N, C-alpha and C positions, 0 to 999 in steps of 0.2 A: 551483567543480567543477562536476560534469554539469548542464548547460544543461536550461532547456524546450525541447521540440522547436520545430524551426524552421517558421516558417509557410508558408515554400513549399515544405517536404519534397516530393517526388514520391509523384505518384498512381499507383498500381497497379490493375490488376485491368480486368475486362471493361465495357467502356461504361459506365454510369452504376450497375452493379451493385457491391456489395463485400460478400463472403463473410467473415466473422470468426466467433470463437468465445471459448468459455473453456472452459480442462481444470482441473477440481479435485474435490475430496469437497466433498458438503453443500453443494453450490449450485444446488438448487431453487429456492430464494426470492432468489438474486442479482436485481439489480437492472442489472447491465450492459448486458442486451440491449434494455431498455426507453431506456437511456441513449445507447447507438451506435445505435438504429432512429433515434430523436429527433434526434440530432445529425446524420443523414444525412439525414433530412426538410429540416431547415435548409438542408443544402447541395444538396439536390435529386438526392440518391442515394438508392437501393433496396437497404437494408442487412440482409443475414438473419446472424443471432448466433446462434449455437448453443452451446449446454449440453453438453459432453462429461464425462461421469462416466466415468473406466477401468472402476472395480468393476461398475456398471452395463452395460458394453459386454463385459465379460468379456474386459479387455482391459488389459497393462499399459501404464504411462504412456508408455513409450518407442514401444510400439506405436500408439497414439493420435496421437501426436506426429509420428510419423513419417508416418502418413495424412493427416493436415490438412498438410503441408508438401509434398505433391504432390497434394492433393486440391482444388486451384484457391482455397484461403484467402489472402486478402491478409496475414492476419496472427491473433494468439489472445493473449486473455490466459490469465496462468497463475496460479492461486491454490493455497491451502492443499490438500496439505503439498508441492507440486511445485517450488516457487519455486527453491529450494536445487538442486535434481537437474537441471533443466534448464539450468543456466549452463555445465554442461561440453559441452552439446550444441548453443550457439552461438556468433557472433563476437558481442563486445560492443561496443556503440556507443561508449562511452567508458571510458577507464580507471579511473576512481572503481568502475564497478560490477566490477573484478576485486576489488578491495577488500571490497565491499558483500557479494558472493559470493551475490549472488540475482538473479532475473531475472522480472519479473512480465509483460511483454507483449514479443512476439516477432513480427517481420515476415519474411515469405520473400521474400527478396530474387534475384536473378539467381544472387549469387555464393553462396547458401546463407543460412541464417538469421540473424537479428540481432537480440542480445537489447537490452532496454531497462528501466530500470527507474522507473515512474512512481509506485510508491510513495513512493520517495525523493523527487521531486521534489513530487509531491501532499502531502506531508506537511508541506512546509515552506510550502506556498502555503496549505493549511489553515490551517497556526498561525497565519501572518501574516494572514489573515484574521480571526481570531478574537482575538488578543493584538496584532494591530499590532506595531510593534517593539521588544516587551518581550522580554528575553532568557530563556532557559527555566530559568535558575540551577541548582540542583543536583535530577537528575533520577533517579527509581527508575522503571530499563524492568524490568517484569517479562514475561519470555517474549523470548528471542533466534534464533528461527527465522528464515526468510525476510523477513518483515515485520518484527520485532524488530529485523533487522541494517538495513533500510533506515531505518527512524524513528531509529535511532541515530545512522546517520551525517547524517541529516538535522538533529537536534538538537545534533550538534558544527558542523555549516554554521552554524547559527542562536545559536551562541556560547553553548551549555550550560556552566556550569564546571565539572561534574562531571556523570558518568552511575554510576550503580550497576546493576550487572547482575545479574539473578539468573534461574535459569532450573533446573528440575527435572533437565534435562541440563547438569551442569558443565562438562562439553567443550565445550559450545555457547556456555557464557556465557564459559569463558576464551579459548577463542579467537576471540570479539568483542573481548573486551577487548585481547587482542592488536594484533588489526586496527585498532582505535581509535587505539591508542598509537601505532601506528606510522604513521599518519596524520596525527596531531593531537597529537603531542607534549608540547604545553601543558595536554592534557586530563584533569583528574584521572578516572579509573576506578578502579572497585571489584568486586568479584562477592561481598560478601556487605554485608549492613545490620544494624546495630545499631538496636535498638529505640527509641533515644536519639537517631539521625541525624536533623537536622533536616532536611527534604526542601522544595523549591519546587512541584516538580510528582511527577506519578505517572502512570504510563503501563501500561495492559494491552496485551500484545502476542500474548497465547495465545488460542487460541479458545474459551478456557471462558467463554461468556455467550452465546454465540450460539446459533440455532436448533440444537437437538439436543444442546446442551452446556452445558445452565445452571449456574448458579453465578457465584461471585465469588471470584476467585485471589488479589485484593487484602486483606491484614490491615487493619484496622481501625486499628492504630497508624500507619501510612504515612499518614494524611490529618491527623494531629493540627497539621503547620505549614506542611503544602502550601497552596498557593493555587490550583491549577489540576491538571484530570486529564483526561487522554484513553483513550479505548478505541477501539482497532483497530474492535473488532467493529462492524457496523452493520446487523446482522439479529438481534436486534430492535435498532431506535435508542437505546432507553433502556434499556440493560442495568444488573445490578443494581449493579454498581461506579458506573456514573455517576449513577444515583439516589442512591446511599450518599453519593457525593462532592457531590452537588449539596445534598443534605441537611445536610451539614456546612459549607455555605457556600462550597465550592470553583467556580470557575469552569470549566465543563466542555466540553471539546472532542469531539462526538460523531465515532464512527466514521466516519458518512456524509459528513461532510466529505473525509477522506482518499478513501473511494471516488469523491466527486464530482470532486474534483481531480485524482485519479490517472486518472479515467476520460476527462477532458478532454484531459490530455497523452497520453494513449494513441491519442484520438481523431484529433489532429493527426499522432499517428506513421503510424497507419493511412491518413488520408483526404489529408494535407498542407494540411488546412485549420483553423482555428480555429472553434470551435462559439462562439457566442451563450451566453454564460454566464449572463445572466441570464434570459433566455428560457427555455433549457434548466432551469436552477433552477425554473423557475414550471412548467414542464411535467411536471417531476418529481415536485415535493411540493406545488406551489400558493401557493408561498410567493415573495414578492418577494427579489431580491439584497440581502441584508445589505451594508452599508458595513463 
């Protein structure tokens, strides 16, 4: 399916400068500017990366997007809650993105904006980086918005046995179930979960747990048989959900790993270059690259 960005993707922009941005709500503590500025420094590029919050700008998302499209930006990342909203406003870089129905990275090309989903590619890299070649098994996914859809397709690609999709908006969970079954006919898909359902993995793909939205949306009983847990939230890095899962003995995958790997893929799409993964991790966290 949708591959990692090609290392020889064309670079655009004026000279050695690259103007990028992030459009979303509650992004005041996003580390995306640090990641892209640091990756640019590695590549000898001067990167300006701006946070664009429609509500604070007094504009609708569509207005902000139109302005960056014509404002000299090479591209933008798109985050909550606009990943699904932007999909109809761009061409899609790969047919699988039509099924995912969400875009988190847009480049501005001569023939118009081009949409990508590095949550999808980045989640698979993050999962493999922590769990190796292990398969996800039976997974409960809570939250079926933009990032949840990307993670669900990533889990299916990784060989999940079954996905159980829960969302307060059941129209979203049912729509994702239909799209997954169309793309992966052999995958078990359900939109409800009994308290005695054996699970291998539990995923939070809601914004609950992030700065400004504290809490844990995952019921304790879901951790009874599970062996691993993932939280798409990465600010804070140790969410209530992941802390609880670790206390129960589960192996945990932080949302920071998704942030890091999707950012690496987005950087390659924006710049046409691959960042030095180990050096960039050290610069962002002070920790060496894990094996």
